N, C-alpha and C positions, 0 to 999 in steps of 0.2 A: 341177513348177515351183515353186520356193521363193518365199515372199512376202518382202517387206521386213522383216517382224517376225521371221520365221525366221532371216534372214541376220543381223540385229541380234543375236538370242539366241546364235547360233553364235559370232559374234565377240566377244561378251561373256564367254564361258565361257573365260576365261584363268586362269593360275595366280593372278594378282593378285585376280580377282573371287572365286575359291574361297576365297582367304585372308580376304577381307572377308566372305564368308558366315559363316565361323567367328566373325569379330568381331561380327557382328550379333546374336548371342545373349548378348553380354556384359551389356547392359543389363537383359535379362529375368532373367538369372541373379542379378545384383546386387539386383534388386528382390525376387527370391524369398528371397535371403539375408537381407535386412533384414526381411522379413515373417516369416521363421523366427525370427530373433533376437527380434523383438517378441513372438512368441507364447510363446517360451520365458521371457521376462523377466516381462511383466505382462499378458498377454492380447492379444486382438485385437478391434477394433471393426469391425462390419459397416458398410460405407458406405451400404447401402440402408436397413436398419431401425435403424441406430445402437445395437444391442445389443452390449454389451462382454462377451465370454466370457473367463473367467479361463484362464490357462495350465494345461494338463493334463500329466501325466506321460507320456501315451501319444504316438502319432503326431500330427503337426501337422494342424490342421483346414485344409481347403481351402474349405469352404462353410460358411455360417452355418446353425446348426441351427434357427433361428427363422424365417427367411424363405426359405432355399434359395438366396440369392445367393452368388457367389463373393467372398471376401475381396479378391482381386485383381480389379478390374473388367475388366482386359484379358483375363482368362481366359474371359470369356463369349464372345469371338470368336477367341481363340487357344488351340487345343486343347493346345498344347505346354505351357502354363502350368498345366494341370489335373492333371498327374502329381505324385505325392508327391515331395518333395525332402528332401535331408538338409542338415544344417548345413554339412558339409564340401563345398564347391563347388570343383571344379577348373576354373579358367579356361583357355581355350584359349591356346596359345603364339602370341605376336605377334612377327614378325620386324621390328624397328624400322628397320633400315637399308633394307629393300626394300619396306616397306609402301606400299600405294596411297594416293592422296590424294583419292579421291572417295567420296561417301556412298552407294554402292549404288544399287540400282534406283529408290528413291524420288526421289533428286535427278535421275536420268536422266529420269523422268516429268515432273518439273518443267521441265526443259529442253526436253522433247519438245512439250509443249503450251503453253508460254508463254514470254515473254521476261523472265526474272528476272535480276537482276544478281547475279552470284556474286563476291564481293570476295575477293581473296587478299591479306590484310593481312600475310601472313608472307613475301611474295616479296622484300621489301626486307631481310630479316634472315637470308637463307640463309647468308651467310658468317659471321654472328655466332654461329651455333648449331651449329658444327662440321658444317656440310653436312647437318644433320638438317632436313628440311623440316617446318615446323609451319604449317599452313594453316587458316584460319577462314573459314567460308562464312557470309554474311548475305544475307538477302533484303531489298533496299532498296525501300521504296515511299514515294514523296514524298506529303505531304498535299495538294500542289497538283495540280490536274487537268492542268495543262500538262506535268507531268513524265511523263505517260503516253505512251509511244511504241510504234508498231507493231512487229511482229516483223520486217518487212522493212527498217526504218530502221537498218541496221547501221552506217552511217557516223556518224549522230548519236549513237548509243549508244556507239561506240568513243571518240568525241571526248569525250563527257560523262564517260565512265568512265576516260579516260587518266590523269588526275591520281591517281586512287586505285588504279590497276592493276586496274580492273574490266573484265570482258568480258561481252558479251551472247551468250547461246546462242540462236541462231535456229532457226526451224522449217523449215529449207530442205532436208529429206530426210535419208536414212540416212547418206550420206557425211558431211554436215555434222555429224550428231550423233556419229558415231564419231570424227570429228576432234576435236570438243569433248571427248569422253570420253578420248581418247588424251592430250590436253593436261592433265596432272594438276594443273597450277597452278590450274585453275578449279573444283576439287572439294576437299572435306574428307574426313577420316576420319569417317564417320558411323555411327550405330547401326542403319541400316536403316530409319529412320522415313520414311514416304512423303512427309511434308509438314513444313516448318519450323515452329517455334513461333511463335505469333501473339500479340501483346499486345492487351489490350482497347481501348486508345486508337486502334488502327489500324482498328478495325472500320468507322467512318463513312467513312474515306478509301477503303477497299477496296470498299465498296459503291458509292461515287461513281465509282470506276475502272470498274466494270462498265457503267455508263450512259454514260460519256464515251468510253471506249476501245473503240468498237464496229466499228473498221475491220478487225479480225481475229478470226476465230473462235477462233483459238488463245488470244488474250487473254481472250475471254469465257469459255471453258471453264476456264482457269486461275482466273480470278476466282471462278467458282462453286465450284470445289473448295476455294478459300481460305475462302469464306463459311461453309462448313459448320462449321468449328471455332469461329470467333467467335460463331456462332449459339448454340452450346452455352455459350460463355462469357457470352453475353448472358443466357441462362437462369439460369445460376448467379448472375450479378450481380443480376438482378432478384430471384431468390430471397433472396439476401443482404439486399437493400434492404427486403424485405417480411418480415423476421423477426417472429415474434409478439410483440405488446406486451401484457404482463400488467399488471394493476393493482399499484400499489405497496403491499405488505402487509408490515409489519415487526414484527408481533405476536410477542412472545416468551412463553414458558411462564410466567415470573414475572409479566409484565404481565397475562396473561390470568387467572391465579389472583387477582390483586388485584381485577380487575373482577368476578369471580365472588363473592368474599367481599363486595364492596361491594353487589352486587345482592341477596345473601341477607340482609345486614344491613338494607338499606333496603326490602326487598320490592318493589323496582322492577327489573324485568327488561327495561326498554326497550332498554338497551345490549346486553344478551345476545341479544335478538331480532334487533337490527341486525347484531350480529356474525355470528351463525349464518346469517342471510340473505344477507349480503354474501360470506361465505366460501364457501358452498355453491351460489350462484345460477349458477355456471358452472364448467366444468372449469378454465378459466384461473385463476379466483379460488382454487380448491382448491389447484392447483399453486403459485400465487403465495404462498399462506399456508404450505403444508406442505413444499414442496421446499427442500432445503438451498441449492441454487443455482437459482433460478427460471429463469435464462437457459441452463441446461445442455441441450443437444440430444442426446438419446440415452438409453440406460439400461444399467445393469449387471445381470447375471444374479443375482449374489448379494446385491444391495443395491438397494432401490427408490429410494434417494436422498432419503428423506424425514426431517423432523424427528420422529423416532418418539415422543419424550417429549411433544411438543406434540400430536400426533395422539391419543395415548392420553388426554392430559389433557382435550382438548376433547370427546372422546366420553364419557369418564367423567363429566364435569360436566353434560352435557346430560341424562344419565340421571336426575340429582337435581333437575332444574328442572321447573317447571310445564309443563302440556300446551300452553300458548300458545306457548312456546319450541319445543316439538316441531313444532307446526304450522308455524312459520315455517321450521324446518329442512326439513320435507317440501315446502313450497312452493318453497323454494330448490332443492331436488334436482329438482323437476319442471321448473323453468326450465332447469336444466342438461341434463336429458335431452331437452328440446325444441329445444335448439340444433341447427341444420343446418350441418353441415360447419365446426365451430369451428376457428379458425386456431391450432394449438397446436404446441409443439415435439414432436419425435418421442417416442412413448410416454407422452405426458402424459395422454391419454385413458385409457390402462390404469391410470396412477397414480391419477387421480381416482376411478375406479371402485373401485379397490383401497381407498382411503380411505373412500369412502362406505359401502361394504358392512360396515365394521367398526363402524357406529353402532348402539348399543343401542336407538335409537328404534324399530327394526324388530321388537323384541320384542313390541310391541302389535299386536293384530289390526287396529286401524284404519289402520295403516300398510301393510298388505299389498298394496294396489293399487299404491302407489309402489314397494315392494319387488319386486313382480313385473316391473315395467319396468326396474329397476335390473338384475335378474337376466338379463332379456332382452337388455339392452345388453352384458352380459358374454358371453353366448353368442354374440352377433353378432360378437365379436372374431375375428381371425384365429387359426389354430392356433399360430402363432408367439407371439402375445400370450398365449394360454392357457398355453404352456409357460413364459412369463415369469412368469405369475401362480402357476403350480405352484412356481416357485423362491421367489417373494416370500412366499407364504403360510407357508412353512417359517420365515421370519424372525420371525413373530409370537410373542408369548407363548403358552404353552400354554392359559392361561385363555381368551385371546381367540379362539383357534382353536376351542376348545370352545364358546364362546358363538356363534360364526358357524355351526358345525354344528348346534347346538340351534335357532338361529333358523330355518334352512332346514328342518330336519326337522319343526318345529312348523308351518311354513308348508304343507309338503306334507300333513301330517295334517289341518290345518283345511280345506284345499281339497278333500281326498279325502272327508272326513266333515264337511260344512259345518254350522254351528250352525243351529238352527231359527228364529233371529231374522232371517234373510235380510240379514245385514249385508254379505255378499260379493256381488259381481256374479254374475249367473246363469251356470250352468256352460256354457252354450251360448257365451257371450262370453269365457270364460276357460279353455277347454280347454288352452290352451298353458302355463298356469301350472305345472303339475305336471312335464311334461317339461323345461321350462326350469330349473325349480329343481333337478331331479335331475341335470341335466347340470353345473350349477355345483357341486352337492354332489360329483359325480365329480372335479371340479378339485381340491376340497379333499381328497378321499380320495387322489388321486394325489400331492398335495403331502405329505400325512401319511405315505404309503408310500414316498416317494422316498429316504428316508434311514434309517439304523439307528442307534439304535432310533427307531421311530416316536413322534411326539409324542403321539398318542392311541391308546388300544387300539382294535382294529378293531371291537369290539362297541359302541363309542360312536357308530358310524354306523348302527347298527340302528334301524329304525322299527318298533317292536312292534305299532303299530296296523295295519300292513299285513298281519299275520297274519290278520285277519278278512276280507281279500278273497277273491274267487274266484281262488285262486292257480293253479288248473289252466287257467283261461281266460287268465291272464297267460302261463302256460307255453306254451299252444298258440299264442297270438299271437306269442311269441318264436320258436317252431319254424316255423310257417307263417304269416308275416305277410300280411295282406290287402293291404296297400299298402307300398311301399318305406319310407315315412316312419312306419310304424306304431310306437307306443311300447308298451313293456312293461317292468315293473319287473325282469323277469329279464334285461334287458339290462344292468342295473346291479345285480348280485347283492349288492354290499356293503351295500345298504340293506335287504335282507331278513334277518331273524333266522334263527338256526339251526333254530328251530321251524318257520318257514315253509319252509325248504329241506328239512327232513326230511319235512314234509307232501308237498311236490312230489315228492321222491324216492320216497316210499312209495306215492303214488298212480300215479306213472309205473311203478313196479314191479308194482302190481296190474294195471295195463292190460296190461303185458307178459305177466303170469301168464295173464290171460284169453285173450289172443291165442294163447298157446302152447297152452293147453288146448283152444281152439277148433280149432286146426290138427290137434291129436291126434284129437279127435272126428270131424272131417271125414275124416281118413285111415281111421279105423275104418269109418265108414259107407260109404266108397268101396270098401273091401275086403269089404263085406257081413258084417262081423263085429259082434257085439253089444257096445255100448260098456259099460264098467264104471266105477265111481266112481274107481278107482285111476288112471285115465288123466289125472285133473285134478291129480295131486300128484306130487312128487318123493318117492318112497317109499324110505327108507333102512332096511334091516333089518341089525342088527349084533348081535354077541355082546360082552357086557362083557369077557370075558377075551381077546378078539382085536379090540379096538375099532379100532386104527389100520389093520390089514390088511383088515378087513371094510369099513371106511369108504372106503379107497382103492379097492377093487374096485367098491363100489356107485357111487362118483362116476365112475369111468372107464367103467363100463358104462351110465351114464345121463346121459351129457354133453348129449344132446338135451333132457333134462327139467330141467336146471339152473334154468331160469327159471319153473318151476312152483312152487306152494306146497309148502314143505317138510313132510314128515311122517315121524317116526322111530318105529321100533318095536325094543325090546330083546327078543331071543329068550328065551322062558321066562318072560316077565313079562306080566301081563294088563292093564297100564296103557294107557289110550287117550290119544293125543297131541292135546291141545288147546292145546299150546303149551309145557307144562311139560317133556315128554319131549325136545322139541327143545333147550330151554335146558340141560338136563342133558347131552345128547350133545355139544353145543358145549363145555361146561365140561370134561367128562371128556377129550375128544379134545385139547383145548389143553393139559391137564396132561400127557398122555402124550407129545405131540410135543416139548414143551419140556424133557423130562427130560434131565439131562446125559449119560446114557449113549447117547442118540441122536446127540450131537455135531453137531446141526443148528444150534444157537444157542449163543452164549457169554453166560454170566450175568456181569454186572459189578455186584458187590455195593455199591460205593460210591454207585451211582445206582439200584440195584434195577431194572435194565433189561437187556433181551436185545438182542443184535446178531448178525448173521449170521456163521457160522463160515467162515474163509477156506480151510479144509482140504478142503472138499467131500466130507467123510465121508458126509454125508447124501445120499440120492438126490434129483436134481433134481425127480423125481416128487413126492417128499414136500414140497419147497418149493412146488411147484405146488399141492399140496392145501391148504397153509396159505393161500395166496392165494385159493383157491376158498372156503375156510371163512370168510375175512373177507368176501369178496363175498357169500356166502349170508347172513352175519350182517347185513350192511347191507341186502340185499335183502328179508330176512324181519323187519327191525327187531328184531334180537336184539343184545344188548349183550355183548361178549366181554371176558374178563379176560386181555388181552395187554398186555405192557409193552414197547412199542417207543419209541425216542426220536423227537422231532418230525421229524427229517430222513427218517425212514422214510416218513412220509405225504407229505412233499414229493416224495420220489422216486416214490411211487405216482401222483402227479399230473404226472409228467414223461414224456410229456405226458398230459393228462387223457383223451385218446381214442387208442386203439391205432392207430398208423400202418398205412397199407395195405401198406407194403412191409416185408418181414422184415429187411432189412439195415439199417433205421433203428434207432439205439440208443435203447432205452427204459430208464426207471428210473435215469437218471443225474442226480445233483443238479448244478446249474450253480453253479460257483464255491463249493464248501463253504468254510466259515469255521471258525476256531478254536472259536467258540461252539457249533457243530454237533458238533465232536469232544468238547467239554467236557461234552455231555450223557451221552456213553458213557464216556469215559476222561478225567476231570478232571485226573488227574496228568500224563498225556502232553500234554494241551493247555497246562497250566501250564509244562511244560518247554519247549515250543515257543515260548511267549511270551517266556520268559526268553532263549531263544536270539536272538530278534529284537531284544531290548533290550540285549544283551550289549554293552558298550563296549570290551572287550578284543580280542585277536587270536583269532577263533573257531577258525582252523585250528590254531594252535599249542596253545591252551588246551583245546579240547574234542575234538580228534582224531576228528571225525566225517567219515563219507563218505556218498555216495548209495546206500549199502547199509544197510538197516534190518532190525531183527529184532523180532519180536513173539511172545509166548508164548500159546499156546492149549492148554487141557487138559493143562498141565504140560510141553508140548513146545515149544521155540523154533522159530520159522520165519523164515527169512532171505529177503529179496526185494531186488532191484536197482530203485531208482527210476528210473534211466537205464541204457542200455547201458553195460557196463563200470563200473557204479557203485561198485564196491569200490575202483576206482582214482581216483575223482574226489573230492578233499577238499571239505568244506564250509567255505566262506570268508565273510568279511564281505560280499563282493560277491554271492555266489550263495545266501546263506542264505534269502532270500525265495523263491526258486525251489525250494529244498529243502522249505521248509514247504508251499508250494503242492503239490508233487508228493506229499508225505507224506499231506496231507489227501485229495487226489484218490485216492490208492492205497487208504487205509483204508476210505473211505466209497463209492467207486465201483469202481475197477479190480479190487481183490482179490476182491470179492463180486459181480462183474457178472453171471456165469452163474446164481448162486443167486437173486439178486434178480430177474433177468429172468424166471425161472420163476415166482417169486412174484407179480410184476407181472402176467404174462399170465394167472395163475390168478385174480387178483382181477377183472381186467377181463373175464373169460370170463363172469362172472355180472353184474357191474356196468357193463355196456356201455350207459351211458345218457348223453345230453347234459346231463342234470341235474348230472353230476359237474363240468361246466365251471363251474358257479356256486360251487363249494365251494373254500374255502381249506384248505390242509393241516391247520390247527388244527380246522377243522370236520369233516373226514374222521375225525380222531383222536376227536373227541367222538362221531361217529355210531358209531364202531366200539367205543370204550372207555367211552362214557358220560361223564357230568359228574363232575369230580374233587370236588365239594362234597357232603358228606354232612350233611344237616340234617334230623333226625327231627322237628323242630317244624313243618317245612313239610308232612311226612307227616301229622302229627297234625291239621292243619287241613283236609285233604281226606278223612280216612278216613271210611268209611260204616259204621254199626253195624246189625247184624241181631240182635234179641233183647236188645240192650244199649242202654243210654243213656249219654251222655257223663258223667254224674254217678254211674254204678253204681260200687260199691266195687271190683269186679274190674277194671274199666277204669282206675280211678285207680291201683291197685296195678301194673297192667300197665305203664303209662307211667312210673311211678316206677322200676320195675325196668329198663326200657329206658334211661332217662336215666342210671342209675347204671352202666351197662355202659361198657367201654372201646370205642374206635373199631373194634377188631378184632372184638369181640363183637357190636357193632351191625351189622357187615357180615355176620357169621354169621347173625344173625337175618334180615337182608335176603334172604340166600341161601336160608335155610329156608322163608321165606314166599312168595318171588316166583321162586325158581329162579336167581337171579343176585345177586351182591353189587355189581353195578355200578349207579350211579345214572343214570337215563334222561336223555336230552337235554331241557333245560329245568328239571332239578332234580326234587326230591321232590314238589314241588307239581304236576307233570304226571302223577304216577302215579295209578292207580285201585286203591285198597286197601280191603279189607272185613274186619271182624271179626265173626264169628258166634258165637252162644251155643250150647253143647252140653250142654243140661241133662241132669242125672241121670248124668253121666259124670265125676264129679270125681275118680275114681280113675285116669282115663286121662291120657295126655300130650296136649299141644296137637298139632293136625294143621294141615296146609297143603294147599291146592289151588293149586299154583303156576301152573296153566293160567289161573287167574282172579285171582291175587293175593289169595287169601282165606285168612285164619287162623281155624281153628276153635278156640275157647278155652272150656273148661269153667268154670263159676262156682266157683272154689276158695274155700275157707273162710278162708284167711289169705294174707298177702303172702309169707311164707316158703314156703308150700306151692306158690304160683304160681312163685316164683323157682326152686325146685328142679326142678319139672316141666319148666319152660321150658329150663333148662340141660341137662337129660338129652336133651330133644328136639333141641336144637342140636348136641349131641355125636354123635348117631347120625342125621344128616339126610341119608340117601342111599338111594335105591330108591323104587319106586313100587308101589302096590297098589290093589286095588278093594275096597270094603266088600261 
């Protein structure tokens, strides 16, 4: 048995109601259209957090990236509005002659639950409008309580509404409702809104109608449903009336500078003390002084909305003033921080903290307690506010950003290694200082890295004093935290220097070596076999004349031992490997593999770099060997003479940990840029830049297609960037796509299989979580060493055995070395240490020793590369020393025993 509601629904589904359902989406579509146009033109402002995001060239935003709210508030409850929309909106067709005249199910509900007067002002004008019905519906509510009538008083209502052509929709059952719905003069063409708009001035009368019109439950329900909308309006009205009131501050930069000069001339800083205290005693005062528009409610992503010159001038001036002014500044900041729930415009708290943090007063150690609480307030902001700070910090001058980084880095250092005078609070009460400061430094680092080029070099965020910490304890805390909120510097690797990261990587490798050797020993004992010393090492036995083939076989047969300590033996040579033979094996093997006849790598002479061959003439097994060699070098702290561009090391960390699934792509650089290509092929990169800047007709003048050619080893190779690329011309419209596909093809697609084998070989050995902490530039430094050759640094750390620093032979030796070219100096480094690469941290990190070989002045100098030791006879003259040393450098290959 069908209910009244089901009967009503069936009778409502008429062709006219279906047509009105199509009409109901018009308003939403128009709102979306206006929103889309707004985003295209000048950005969009979030109604919740009031942050304005500039227009982007990609798809239109639907949600605020700073607070997660929908830009269209209705989308929070209407799923239809959350889908992506295009500018070209096709509106539904409306049949004007036969359209219905009622406002959908919303007006039906009004008539069902309450007696609202629906006026038809257009009924008198039917003949004047070419028989087109134009009906307007209004809900009339008299301010007098006597005008309230019950649903059953139809005669009174009809008489009262007779003059205006109004009708009363009663609550007398389904038949009455359908009769009212059939009479189209009582309804308007609506947008499907369930309730009519309500003005703020009607709130009081409608609330009074609830109390006075109590004779019908329908009237009561209708009044309650009406009250919901004005309640929100009341809230908005009260919020508007309670707008924040900031102190009136109109100081200009010129007026402030005049006061500063006056204070310096008179030595009276009373006015300065008052200015700094009044300005910084509250967030409202800070914003009233430095905001361009103090009454602006909201924020823009790319502009903090501050009087930048005034901010800089105020902070620069306080640095030159006596400490009494600094104290007043700090007292004012304390007052601002102690405010509970200050009544501010949206994002003004973020602005105030942004201004306060730039003060140079925090350079002094006496201000660290206040600085700690400023940093704590910054970390307590929401993630959206942190993202706002990331954008704002990038608008600062480079020198000011550098100063802020230096202040926080020094703050961490002093708290980690406190001075003996006990000027800081006890560590038990200030444990939160270091984690808080490090998190704020992370915001600065994210801001610095958010654009290209970065404002500061990444090494400026290094804190070298942390090299003296128990770094492995920090690493273990990061790997296996005792508590969810445990802090470790390894969580923020940008603060650790390359020396610290190398130490962690080396110690982690040593632990893996010990574990692997222990497993081998346990396996031997379990099989009742006598253990031998060789089980603790990765033993590589090779012949010099078959170096590559023997190395491939040894590595392939001993994959399980790759994480043991490396030990190399050359057949037919009595040399014992204490490190020197390993260095020479790496050096000779790299030279053999990179020979042009192997056709594995292409040499680009303009940049003196190698890149992977696209022809795949080399075996993937050999590419894998190169990756294993690089991994073994890092694992055993050996520096290699390989010359790859920077993007190679970026690809090595894409991702830094090998995925668990084989189908996941590895070793692919995300969004390669023209600067990446310029490292390898600067001429090609220049041509592509000119193509993008060309103002003429690209298709007619350049005659390019999506088919490209590249020459390797004297043979041209042709590839299609797209399917049927030879038939697709490059035009002004698609040239950016052409450049993007060209870069991706050269740097990713064309060499994918070769680089994948290389990537997997590297991570076969270096499968360590410590790699996650490294930047691509740092991996390059670990593999290739430091690019700076400074023998003066080596001279400072050298140790003498049998000589003194003032011995004539030693003086002659350093004079000869300093007179050499850079190439010859690298040859000397190769002769004495087994590698011409500078270790991580520079020459000052090396251990180098010069020993006296008395009674052998007729002999050439010798070197123990395992120990970085040079054996130098006491020659009788500088010329003799120079000749003997040059001969030794020319024939420096091979090992022997005395």
